[in-house]
N, C-alpha and C positions, 0 to 999 in steps of 0.2 A: 511211293509218294506221288500224288497227283500233280499235274501241271495246271495250277489254278491261275493261268495267265489272265484270263478274262476278268478275274476278280482281284488281281493284284495282291495276292495273299502270299506271305512268307511264313514259314512254319518254324516254331521254336524246336530246338533239338534236345535240350538238356532238361530232363525231368527234375533234377535237383534244383535248378534255377527256378523253375515254375513253382515247385513246392515251397521254396524259400520266399518267393514273392507272395504267394497265397497266404503263407503263415504270418506275414507282416500286414496282411489286410485285415479288415474288420469282420471277415466271414467266420461264422461259428456253426456249431451243430444245430442251432436254432434257425438257421437261414435256408431259404430256397434261393438258389443261384441260377441265373441264366447264362449259358455259354452260346454265343452266336457264331456260327461257322465252326462246328466242332472238328471237322477234318478227320484225322486219325485218332482223335480222342485223348491226346496227351494232356491237355488242360482239363478236359472233362473228368478224366480219371483222377487227377490230383484233387479237383474240387469235390469229388464224391467222398473223399477220405475225411474232409474237414467240415462239410456242410450237412444239413439235414436232407436236402434233395437238390438234384441238378436237373434243370430242364435245358436240353441241348438241341440246337437247331442245325440241320445239315441239308443242303440243297441237292447234293449229289446222291443219286439212288444207290450206286455201288458202295460208296463210303457209308451211307446210312445202313446198308445191309451188314457191312463188316462191323460197324459200331454196335449194332443190335446184338451181334454174337459176342463181341469183346466185353460189352458192359451189361450183359443180360442179368447178372446176379448182383448188380450194384443199384444204389439208390438214384438211378438216372432214368429220366423220362425223355425219350428221343422223339423229335418232331421233324418229319420230312417236309422240306419246303423252304421258301424264302422268309426269313425272320420278319422282314418288312411287311409281309402279308398277314401276320398273326396279330391278334389283339393282345394287349398287355393285361396282366391280372389286376384284380381289385385288392388283393392282399399285399402285405409287405414282402419285398423281394430285393435281391441284389444282382449285380452283373459283374462277371469277370470273363473277359474274352479277347482273343486275338482276331479282330474282325477283318474282312476283306477291305483293303484300304480305299477302294474306289466307292464304297458306300458309307464311308466314315460320317460324312455330313448327314446323310439320311438316317443313319442309326442314332446319332447323338440327338438329332431333332425329334425323332420318334420317342426316345427315352425321356428327354427333358420337357417335352411339350405334352406328355401324357397326363391325364387327369390324376393318375396315381404313379408318379415317377419312381424309379428305384430309390431305395434308401441310400445306397452307395453303389458306385459304378467304377470299375477298373477296366480300361480299354487300352490295348496295344495299338498305337497309331503312328503315322509318320510325324516327325518332329515339326515340320512346317504346318501340318494340319493342327497339331496341338497348340501352336502359337496363335493360330487363328481363333480357336475356340476359347483359349484361356486368356488371351490378351496380356496386358501388363500384369506382372513384371516379366513374363516370359517372352514378350514381344515389345517392340518400342511403341506400339499403339494398341488400342482396343478396337476390335471389329464390332460391327453392329450386333452380331450374335453374342459375343462375349459380354457386351454391355447389357444385353437382355437377360443373360443367364446369371450374372453375378448376384443379383438380389436374392436368388433362390437356391444357388448352389455355390459351395466352396470348391474351387477347382485348382488342382496342383499337379505338377509332374513328380512322380514318386520314384521313377527309375529310368536310367538311360542305358539302353542295350548296346552291346557291341554288335557289329555287323556279322561277326562269325557266330553269333547266337542263333542265326536263322539259316534255313535252307528253302529255296535258293538264297544266296547271299544278296541282301538288298543293296541298291545303289544309293539309298538315302538313309538318314539317321532315323532311328525308331525309339520311341519312348513309351512308358506306361503312365497314363494319366488317371487321376482319380477325380470323379465328379460326385461330391457328397452333398446330399440334400441338407439344407440348413434346418436346424430345429426351429428357428424363428427367422422368417424372411425379413429382409431389410426394407421391404416395401409392403404396405398393407395388401394382402391377397385380393381384397375386393377391387384394388386398383390395377391389377395385373394387366388386363386387356388394354386399359388406357396407357399404362406405362409402355407396353409393347408398341402401341400406335405412336406414342410420343417419340420414342427412340427411333422407330422406323422412319417417321416423317423427317426427323432432324437429320439423320444420316443420308437421306436421299434428296436433300435440297440443293446439293452441289453449289453451295455458297462458299466464299473464301474463309469464313469463320463462323463460330457458333452464334455470335450476335446477329449476323445477317441471316443465318439459317432460321432463327426463331423470331425474326423481326415482325412477321405477320401474325404470330401467335401471342407473343409476350410484349414485343415492342423493343426498339433499339435502346431507348433511354433506360428502360427498366432493366434490360439485359446488361447494360454497362454498369448500372448500380449493383446488380446481382454479382457481377464479376468481383467487386470489392467486398461485398458481404459474404459470399460463399468462398471466395478465394481462388479465382482462376483468371487466366489471361484472356481478355476479350478477343484476341486474335487467334486463339486456339480453334482448331477444327474439332468436330465431335469425337473423332478417334483419339484425340490428344487429351481429353478430359479424364480426370480420375473418377473412381467410383463415387466418392463422397460428393463430388461436384454434380454428377448426374442426379443424385438424390436430392441435393439442395435445390437445383433448378426445377426438378419435377415436383418437389414439395410446394414450391411457390406456384407452379402451374396449377396444381390441384386446389390450393386454397384461395388463390387470388384471380385466376383467369375466368372470365365469364363463359357461359355455355356456348355462346355464338363463336367465340374464338377456340374453344375446346373442340368444336365440331370440325375445325380445319384439319385436325390430326386424326380424328376418329375414322377407323376403317383402313388406315394406312397399312397396318400389318396384315390384315386379312387379305387385302388386295395383293400384297407382295407374296404371301404364302400360296395363293391361287396360281400366280405366275410361276413360282418355283415348282409346285406340284405338277403342273403341266409339263415342265421341262424334265422333271424326274421320271414321269411316266414314259416319256419318249425315250430317255436314256436307258431306263430299265428294260423296256421292250427290246431295244437294240442289244443290250447286254444278254438278255435271256436267249435271244436267237444265236448270238455268238457263243454263249455257253453251251447250248445244245450241240452246236457244230463242233466245238472243241472237245466236248466230253465224249463224243463218239470216236475220237481218235486218241483218247488217253489210256 
């Protein structure tokens, strides 16, 4: 077993548990499934038994070589390298993976922001990270990311692992989450960019409540009236709003706010993503250097 310290990865030990979880997923022989961070191939092997094809990613050259031998007669395509550097396909696919925890955010964003996101995704992640991405009811509030994802994806926790299920034994709680692409989005796809801008702008106003946060865009008086019409507390912060509340406010914004005021929010998400990508590049560069250093001693 490798020491994947740099990538904060814990490995499942029980094939029967993995097989049981996969059997309860939506994966069938008609599916191509991505496995991110294949490791010793315990998940890859089980996926190959129930899917049409598995595309497995592994960054470690030694493990990649061993996997090539172990899985050579199976319906598995191995790819050597960092999953984050590979383009996603244009055809329908699914994901089932125990990803390195320190790239959880980058992996989820890559999958959910893709022009062609997975039809269904199952990821083993830290419970605290799951709460951030899933928001209510798994957390007491919704993060900005959860608010952006919910119109397009149905997100649930489908399994809570025991710490003894892993090696090395983790210090944190770990869960299996499902991110299923909705057959019909809750917001018009043509308005996705504007919705992302709207949510980003609102979450980053650092005002005491939603009314003040959107006062320059919609107006305090109108927001107070919307609170009664849509059904929310005007003293709520953006993170405290329910899904239907966001859609109600955004629907008003789309239909009734003039172009000059809409321009206030436009570009907010693109700017935030550029800032985040710059930070990710810096962090990944540091991780890659650490990984090379550590892999030479494993």
